[in-house]
C-alpha positions as CSV (number, residue, x, y, z in Angstrom):
1,M,0.0,0.0,0.0
2,R,1.4,3.4,-1.0
3,P,1.9,5.9,1.9
4,A,-0.5,8.7,2.3
5,F,0.4,12.1,0.8
6,G,2.5,14.1,3.2
7,V,3.7,11.2,5.2
8,A,7.4,11.0,4.8
9,K,9.3,7.7,4.8
10,P,12.5,7.6,6.8
11,M,15.6,8.5,4.6
12,H,18.4,6.0,4.6
13,V,21.8,7.7,4.1
14,L,24.3,5.5,2.2
15,T,27.6,5.9,4.0
16,P,30.8,4.0,3.1
17,Q,30.4,1.9,6.3
18,S,26.7,1.3,6.4
19,H,25.3,1.4,2.8
20,Q,24.8,-2.4,2.7
21,K,23.0,-2.4,6.0
22,S,20.7,0.4,5.1
23,I,18.1,-1.7,3.2
24,P,14.6,-0.3,3.3
25,Q,12.2,-2.3,5.5
26,D,9.5,-2.4,2.9
27,D,10.6,-5.3,0.6
28,S,8.7,-3.9,-2.3
29,D,11.0,-0.9,-2.4
30,A,14.2,-2.9,-1.7
31,L,17.1,-2.4,-4.2
32,P,18.7,-5.5,-5.7
33,A,21.9,-6.5,-4.0
34,S,23.9,-6.1,-7.2
35,L,22.7,-2.5,-7.6
36,L,23.6,-1.7,-4.0
37,D,27.1,-3.1,-4.6
38,S,27.5,-0.8,-7.6
39,I,26.8,2.4,-5.7
40,P,30.1,4.3,-5.5
41,T,31.7,5.1,-2.2
42,V,32.2,8.9,-1.9
43,Q,34.9,10.0,0.4
44,I,34.1,13.5,1.7
45,P,37.3,15.1,3.0
46,S,37.0,16.3,6.6
47,P,38.0,19.9,7.3
48,H,40.0,18.5,10.3
49,G,41.8,16.1,7.9
50,R,42.7,18.9,5.5
51,N,44.0,21.0,8.4
52,A,46.1,18.1,9.8
53,D,47.6,17.5,6.3
54,A,48.5,21.2,5.9
55,M,50.1,21.3,9.4
56,A,52.0,18.1,8.6
57,R,53.5,19.8,5.5
58,L,54.5,22.7,7.6
59,A,56.2,20.4,10.2
60,D,58.1,18.6,7.4
61,R,59.4,21.9,6.1
62,M,60.3,23.0,9.6
63,N,62.3,19.8,10.3
64,T,64.0,19.5,6.9
65,D,67.7,20.0,7.0
66,H,68.4,22.4,4.1
67,V,72.0,21.3,3.4
68,A,73.0,20.8,-0.2
69,D,74.5,17.4,-1.1
70,S,78.1,17.5,-2.0
71,E,78.8,17.0,-5.7
72,Q,79.7,13.5,-6.8
73,G,80.6,11.7,-10.0
74,F,82.5,12.2,-13.2
75,D,82.4,16.0,-13.3
76,T,83.8,16.2,-9.7
77,S,86.8,14.0,-10.6
78,I,87.5,16.1,-13.7
79,H,87.5,19.3,-11.7
80,R,89.8,17.8,-9.1
81,I,92.3,16.8,-11.8
82,K,91.9,20.3,-13.3
83,E,93.0,21.8,-10.0
84,Q,96.2,19.8,-10.2
85,V,97.0,20.4,-13.9
86,L,96.1,24.1,-14.2
87,P,99.0,25.6,-12.2
88,Q,101.6,23.6,-14.1
89,L,99.9,24.3,-17.4
90,L,100.0,28.1,-16.8
91,E,103.8,27.8,-16.2
92,R,104.2,26.4,-19.7
93,V,101.8,28.8,-21.6
94,D,102.1,32.4,-22.6
95,P,98.7,34.0,-21.5
96,E,98.9,36.7,-24.2
97,A,99.5,34.2,-27.0
98,A,96.7,32.0,-25.6
99,A,94.2,34.9,-25.6
100,A,94.8,35.5,-29.3
101,L,93.7,31.9,-30.2
102,T,90.2,30.6,-30.7
103,K,88.9,27.8,-28.3
104,D,89.5,25.1,-31.0
105,E,93.0,26.3,-31.7
106,L,93.8,26.5,-28.0
107,A,92.5,23.0,-27.5
108,E,94.9,21.7,-30.2
109,E,97.8,23.6,-28.7
110,F,97.0,22.3,-25.2
111,R,96.7,18.6,-26.0
112,P,100.4,17.7,-26.0
113,I,101.2,20.0,-23.0
114,I,98.3,18.4,-21.0
115,M,99.6,14.9,-21.8
116,E,103.1,16.0,-20.6
117,V,101.7,17.4,-17.3
118,L,99.6,14.3,-16.7
119,A,102.6,12.1,-17.2
120,E,104.6,14.2,-14.7
121,L,101.7,13.9,-12.2
122,K,101.4,10.2,-12.9
123,L,97.7,10.5,-13.8
124,T,96.2,8.2,-16.4
125,L,93.0,9.3,-18.2
126,N,90.9,7.6,-20.8
127,R,89.8,9.4,-24.0
128,R,86.6,10.7,-22.6
129,E,88.3,12.2,-19.5
130,Q,91.0,13.8,-21.7
131,F,88.4,15.6,-23.8
132,A,86.5,16.7,-20.7
133,L,89.7,18.0,-19.1
134,E,90.6,19.9,-22.3
135,K,87.2,21.6,-22.4
136,V,87.4,22.6,-18.7
137,L,90.9,24.0,-19.1
138,V,90.0,26.0,-22.2
139,D,86.8,27.4,-20.6
140,E,89.0,28.4,-17.6
141,L,91.4,30.4,-19.7
142,L,89.2,31.8,-22.5
143,G,85.6,31.4,-21.3
144,L,83.8,31.9,-18.0
145,G,85.2,28.8,-16.2
146,P,82.6,26.7,-14.5
147,L,79.8,28.9,-15.7
148,E,80.3,27.9,-19.4
149,E,78.5,24.5,-19.1
150,L,75.5,26.3,-17.4
151,I,75.4,29.0,-20.1
152,N,75.5,26.4,-22.9
153,D,72.6,24.4,-21.4
154,P,69.4,25.6,-23.2
155,D,67.1,24.3,-20.4
156,I,68.6,26.7,-17.8
157,S,66.9,30.2,-17.7
158,D,68.6,31.7,-14.7
159,I,72.0,31.3,-13.0
160,M,72.6,32.6,-9.5
161,V,76.1,32.5,-8.0
162,N,76.1,33.1,-4.3
163,G,79.8,33.1,-3.6
164,P,82.4,30.6,-4.7
165,D,80.8,27.5,-3.0
166,Q,77.1,27.8,-4.0
167,T,75.4,28.3,-7.4
168,Y,71.7,27.8,-8.1
169,I,70.0,27.5,-11.5
170,E,66.4,27.7,-12.6
171,K,65.1,24.9,-14.8
172,K,61.5,24.9,-16.0
173,G,60.5,27.4,-13.4
174,K,62.1,25.5,-10.4
175,L,65.3,26.4,-8.5
176,Q,67.9,23.8,-7.9
177,I,71.5,23.7,-6.9
178,A,74.1,23.4,-9.6
179,P,77.0,20.9,-9.5
180,I,79.7,23.5,-9.9
181,K,82.1,25.3,-7.6
182,F,84.8,27.9,-8.0
183,R,88.4,27.5,-6.7
184,D,88.1,30.4,-4.3
185,E,86.8,34.0,-4.1
186,E,89.6,35.3,-6.3
187,H,88.7,32.9,-9.1
188,L,85.1,34.0,-9.0
189,F,86.0,37.7,-8.9
190,Q,88.2,37.2,-12.0
191,I,85.3,35.6,-13.9
192,A,83.0,38.6,-12.9
193,Q,85.6,41.1,-14.1
194,R,86.0,39.2,-17.4
195,I,82.2,39.5,-17.9
196,V,81.9,43.3,-17.2
197,N,85.1,44.3,-19.0
198,K,83.8,42.9,-22.3
199,V,81.1,45.6,-22.3
200,G,83.4,48.4,-21.2
201,R,82.3,48.4,-17.5
202,R,84.2,47.7,-14.3
203,V,83.6,46.2,-10.9
204,D,85.8,46.6,-7.9
205,Q,85.5,47.9,-4.3
206,T,85.0,51.5,-5.5
207,T,82.1,50.4,-7.9
208,P,80.8,47.2,-6.3
209,L,77.7,47.1,-8.5
210,A,77.6,46.5,-12.3
211,D,75.1,45.6,-15.0
212,A,76.4,43.9,-18.1
213,R,75.5,41.4,-20.8
214,L,76.9,38.3,-22.4
215,P,77.6,38.1,-26.2
216,D,74.3,36.2,-26.6
217,G,72.3,39.0,-25.0
218,S,71.9,37.4,-21.6
219,R,71.6,39.9,-18.8
220,V,74.2,39.9,-16.0
221,N,74.2,41.7,-12.6
222,V,77.4,41.6,-10.4
223,I,77.7,42.6,-6.8
224,V,81.0,42.2,-4.9
225,P,82.3,42.6,-1.4
226,P,81.9,44.6,0.8
227,L,78.3,44.8,-0.2
228,S,78.0,41.0,-0.7
229,L,78.9,39.3,2.5
230,R,79.3,35.8,1.0
231,G,81.6,36.8,-1.7
232,T,81.1,37.9,-5.3
233,A,77.5,37.3,-6.5
234,I,76.6,37.0,-10.2
235,S,73.0,36.8,-11.5
236,I,72.6,35.8,-15.1
237,R,69.2,35.9,-16.8
238,K,69.4,33.9,-20.0
239,F,67.2,34.4,-23.1
240,S,66.2,31.9,-25.7
241,A,68.4,31.8,-28.7
242,K,65.3,31.1,-30.8
243,P,62.9,34.1,-31.0
244,I,59.8,33.6,-28.9
245,T,56.5,34.6,-30.5
246,L,53.0,35.3,-29.1
247,D,51.9,32.0,-30.6
248,N,54.6,30.2,-28.6
249,L,53.3,31.8,-25.4
250,R,49.8,30.7,-26.3
251,D,51.0,27.1,-27.0
252,W,52.8,27.1,-23.6
253,A,49.5,28.1,-21.9
254,A,50.7,31.5,-20.9
255,M,47.5,32.9,-22.5
256,D,44.6,31.6,-24.6
257,E,43.7,32.1,-28.2
258,K,41.6,35.2,-27.7
259,M,44.2,37.0,-25.6
260,C,46.8,36.1,-28.2
261,T,44.7,37.6,-31.0
262,A,44.1,40.8,-28.9
263,L,47.8,41.3,-28.2
264,K,48.7,40.7,-31.9
265,I,46.2,43.5,-32.8
266,A,47.5,45.8,-30.1
267,G,51.1,45.4,-31.4
268,A,50.1,45.9,-35.0
269,C,47.8,48.9,-34.4
270,R,50.4,50.9,-32.5
271,F,48.7,50.8,-29.0
272,N,50.9,52.3,-26.3
273,I,51.5,49.2,-24.1
274,V,52.9,48.9,-20.6
275,I,54.0,45.4,-19.5
276,S,53.8,45.0,-15.8
277,G,55.0,42.2,-13.5
278,G,57.4,41.0,-10.9
279,T,61.0,39.9,-11.2
280,G,61.4,36.9,-13.5
281,S,57.7,37.0,-14.6
282,G,58.5,37.2,-18.3
283,K,58.2,41.0,-19.0
284,T,61.1,41.1,-21.4
285,T,60.0,37.9,-23.2
286,M,56.6,39.4,-23.7
287,L,58.0,42.7,-25.0
288,N,60.2,40.8,-27.5
289,A,57.2,38.7,-28.6
290,L,55.1,41.8,-29.1
291,S,57.8,43.4,-31.2
292,K,57.2,40.7,-33.9
293,M,53.9,42.5,-34.7
294,I,55.6,45.8,-35.5
295,D,55.4,46.8,-39.2
296,P,58.8,46.1,-40.8
297,G,58.8,49.6,-42.3
298,E,58.8,51.4,-38.9
299,R,62.0,52.7,-37.3
300,V,62.2,51.4,-33.7
301,L,64.6,52.7,-31.0
302,T,65.2,50.7,-27.8
303,I,66.7,52.4,-24.7
304,E,68.0,50.3,-21.8
305,D,70.5,50.3,-18.9
306,A,72.0,47.1,-20.2
307,A,70.9,46.1,-23.7
308,E,69.0,42.8,-23.5
309,L,66.0,43.3,-25.8
310,R,66.2,41.2,-29.0
311,L,63.6,42.8,-31.2
312,Q,62.3,40.7,-34.2
313,Q,62.2,43.7,-36.5
314,P,64.6,44.8,-39.3
315,H,64.8,48.6,-38.7
316,W,65.9,48.6,-35.0
317,L,68.5,50.7,-33.3
318,P,69.4,49.7,-29.7
319,L,70.7,52.4,-27.3
320,E,72.4,51.8,-24.0
321,T,73.1,54.1,-21.0
322,R,76.6,54.8,-19.7
323,P,77.6,55.0,-16.0
324,A,79.8,57.8,-14.6
325,N,83.6,57.5,-14.8
326,L,86.0,57.4,-11.9
327,E,85.7,61.2,-11.5
328,G,81.9,60.9,-11.4
329,Q,81.5,62.5,-14.8
330,G,80.2,61.4,-18.2
331,E,77.0,59.6,-17.1
332,I,74.3,59.2,-19.7
333,T,70.9,58.3,-18.2
334,I,67.8,56.8,-19.8
335,G,66.1,60.3,-19.7
336,D,69.0,61.7,-21.7
337,L,68.7,59.0,-24.3
338,V,64.9,59.4,-24.5
339,K,65.3,63.2,-25.2
340,N,67.9,62.5,-27.8
341,A,65.9,59.7,-29.4
342,L,63.1,62.2,-30.2
343,R,65.6,63.9,-32.6
344,M,66.4,60.6,-34.4
345,R,63.1,60.3,-36.3
346,P,61.7,57.2,-34.5
347,D,58.3,55.7,-35.2
348,R,58.3,53.9,-31.9
349,I,60.4,54.3,-28.7
350,I,60.7,51.2,-26.5
351,L,62.1,51.3,-23.0
352,G,63.4,48.1,-21.5
353,E,62.4,49.1,-18.0
354,I,61.4,52.4,-16.4
355,R,62.5,53.0,-12.8
356,G,62.3,56.8,-12.3
357,A,61.7,60.2,-13.8
358,E,62.3,58.9,-17.3
359,C,58.7,57.7,-17.2
360,F,57.6,61.3,-17.9
361,D,59.8,61.5,-21.0
362,L,58.3,58.3,-22.3
363,L,54.8,59.6,-21.8
364,A,55.7,62.8,-23.6
365,A,57.0,60.7,-26.5
366,M,53.7,58.7,-26.6
367,N,51.8,62.0,-26.7
368,T,53.9,63.5,-29.5
369,G,53.3,61.3,-32.5
370,H,55.2,58.1,-31.3
371,D,52.2,55.8,-30.9
372,G,53.1,52.2,-30.4
373,S,55.7,52.9,-27.8
374,M,56.2,50.2,-25.1
375,C,57.9,49.7,-21.8
376,T,58.1,47.4,-18.8
377,L,58.0,48.1,-15.1
378,H,57.7,46.2,-11.8
379,S,54.3,46.0,-10.2
380,N,51.8,43.4,-9.0
381,S,48.6,44.6,-10.7
382,P,47.4,47.0,-13.4
383,R,46.1,49.4,-10.8
384,E,49.4,49.3,-8.9
385,C,51.2,49.9,-12.2
386,L,49.4,53.2,-12.7
387,G,50.2,54.2,-9.2
388,R,53.9,53.4,-9.7
389,M,54.0,55.5,-12.9
390,E,52.6,58.5,-11.0
391,N,55.1,58.0,-8.1
392,M,58.1,57.6,-10.5
393,I,57.3,61.0,-12.2
394,L,56.9,62.6,-8.8
395,M,60.4,61.3,-7.8
396,G,61.9,63.6,-10.5
397,D,62.5,67.3,-10.4
398,I,59.4,68.1,-12.5
399,K,57.0,70.3,-10.6
400,I,53.6,69.2,-12.0
401,P,50.4,68.7,-10.0
402,K,49.4,65.0,-9.4
403,E,46.2,65.5,-11.3
404,A,48.1,66.6,-14.4
405,I,50.4,63.6,-14.1
406,S,47.4,61.2,-13.9
407,K,45.8,62.9,-16.9
408,Q,49.0,62.5,-18.9
409,I,49.1,58.8,-18.0
410,A,45.4,58.3,-18.9
411,D,45.9,60.1,-22.3
412,S,49.1,58.2,-23.2
413,V,48.7,54.5,-22.1
414,D,46.3,52.3,-24.0
415,L,46.9,48.9,-22.6
416,I,48.5,47.3,-19.5
417,V,49.5,43.6,-19.8
418,Q,50.1,42.0,-16.4
419,V,52.3,39.0,-16.4
420,K,53.0,36.8,-13.4
421,R,55.2,33.8,-12.4
422,L,53.0,31.5,-10.4
423,R,54.2,29.4,-7.5
424,D,54.4,26.2,-9.7
425,G,57.0,28.0,-11.9
426,S,54.6,28.7,-14.8
427,R,54.4,32.2,-16.3
428,R,50.9,33.5,-17.2
429,V,49.3,36.6,-18.6
430,T,46.9,37.3,-15.6
431,N,45.3,40.5,-16.9
432,I,44.9,42.6,-20.0
433,T,43.5,46.0,-19.0
434,E,42.6,49.1,-20.9
435,V,43.1,52.6,-19.7
436,I,40.0,54.6,-20.6
437,G,40.5,58.1,-19.2
438,M,39.8,60.2,-16.1
439,E,36.8,60.4,-13.8
440,G,37.5,63.2,-11.4
441,E,41.0,62.6,-10.0
442,V,40.9,58.8,-10.7
443,I,42.3,57.0,-13.7
444,V,39.5,54.7,-15.1
445,T,40.3,51.3,-16.5
446,Q,38.4,48.3,-17.7
447,E,39.5,44.7,-17.7
448,L,39.3,42.9,-21.0
449,F,40.8,39.5,-20.0
450,K,41.9,37.8,-16.8
451,F,43.2,34.5,-15.5
452,E,41.3,32.9,-12.7
453,Y,42.8,30.2,-10.4
454,V,40.7,27.1,-10.2
455,S,42.7,24.4,-8.4
456,E,45.9,22.4,-8.6
457,D,46.7,18.8,-9.5
458,H,48.6,16.2,-7.5
459,D,52.0,17.5,-8.8
460,G,51.3,21.0,-7.6
461,K,50.6,22.3,-11.2
462,I,48.2,25.2,-11.0
463,I,44.9,24.8,-13.0
464,G,43.1,27.9,-14.1
465,E,41.0,29.4,-16.9
466,Y,41.3,32.5,-19.0
467,K,38.2,34.6,-19.1
468,S,37.1,37.3,-21.5
469,M,35.0,39.9,-19.7
470,G,32.8,40.4,-22.7
471,L,33.4,44.2,-22.8
472,R,33.5,46.4,-25.9
473,P,37.2,47.6,-26.2
474,Y,37.7,51.4,-25.8
475,T,40.6,51.2,-28.2
476,L,38.3,50.0,-31.0
477,E,38.5,53.3,-32.8
478,K,42.3,53.1,-32.9
479,A,42.1,49.5,-34.3
480,R,39.6,50.7,-37.0
481,G,42.3,52.9,-38.4
482,F,44.3,49.8,-39.2
483,G,41.3,47.6,-40.3
484,F,41.4,45.4,-37.2
485,D,38.3,46.7,-35.4
486,Q,36.0,43.7,-36.2
487,A,38.8,41.2,-35.3
488,L,39.5,42.9,-31.9
489,L,35.7,43.1,-31.1
490,E,35.3,39.3,-31.8
491,A,38.4,38.5,-29.7
492,C,37.1,40.5,-26.7
493,L,33.5,39.4,-26.7
């Protein structure tokens, strides 16, 4: 007999422990045993369990002994032999003559001398060990010593030397210790001097800071004692030998298809773009990728402290600042170069990074017929980026009201591209924001795209989604002048 309307039958909750016992008392409603067995067991995580797991991870980190393992294996034995061979080799070689040879020529000249030294030291090496020893010795005399093998590894993006005994590298977004060491502090200091001397700069106790670059365009920063307490520190930011395009970034999940299309149009339609992000987030890579969209017929000038941009455009002239000499004279700043660049008939002016009052000079260039200018700066969000630009101008000697500065920024900048390096090592475009104008004393912006965090997988890889906000772009009129208005509208909606 069916129960009367409004009379509820007791609900039997199927729990992992009791689902087979929770059989309805009315046999007519009973489920077959085979169906009961097929009901999946759902494990609902307890908040207390999640908290305990999180606290356990904290305890593991607290109790971990962060001591790097000592290097072992083939490379270690070669370096030990090198320490024995090098002093005697230097006694038999004229340094000036060696410096005039190429690496291959020097290796040929060294081979019989190395065999002679090994015989004196009563060391027997096989063919593989001999070639490895030759390479290490040649790198020591003509190259950058232990750093050479790291610089030649395409998978390494950053090299951080923290004194002679500790070097870290970044591979695929993760930091790990490198299996190299320098002989002593003097050896490391000589390598640092060799790097900066090649670009006409110097580093010593009177000028303990230096920015430089390697022949392949990699950026180098050197800081020496007394400022560095653990010995000479060298930071090298490597750049890919193969040019990176916006399509590459899309394929690597740094953005989605619509964002990629919008950025291509922004680069081609001469939008004034500011690329904002933290250290190592990929600002310079994004700027290099955007440069691919510049018309080949345009004249582009880049201005940097240490030239590292590698624009993918034929008519490109890089300019670099110059530090003061020993007497404190002769310094050429970014601001000086921006003012001079305006007399060089540029179509676009690109600043590698703005840090101070030169921001005003760039805004002036954007407002005086140099549409399509770009720059990078450090900030954590598009709104903070605008605030930093205001503060940088106020740091200078220009006496302008804050309201006028804000209006200048609102009139000049079209787009802010926010890039970020997430905790799993991946680099993403997290926001693409338009600067619309002023409303009272506030700069008004609208967000076209953003990246939203969803979760992470078992390996700690962050899972998220790129969202188009569905807004009509304010820069549509500018895109119409180049015939890209419909494409931009479709990408943003």
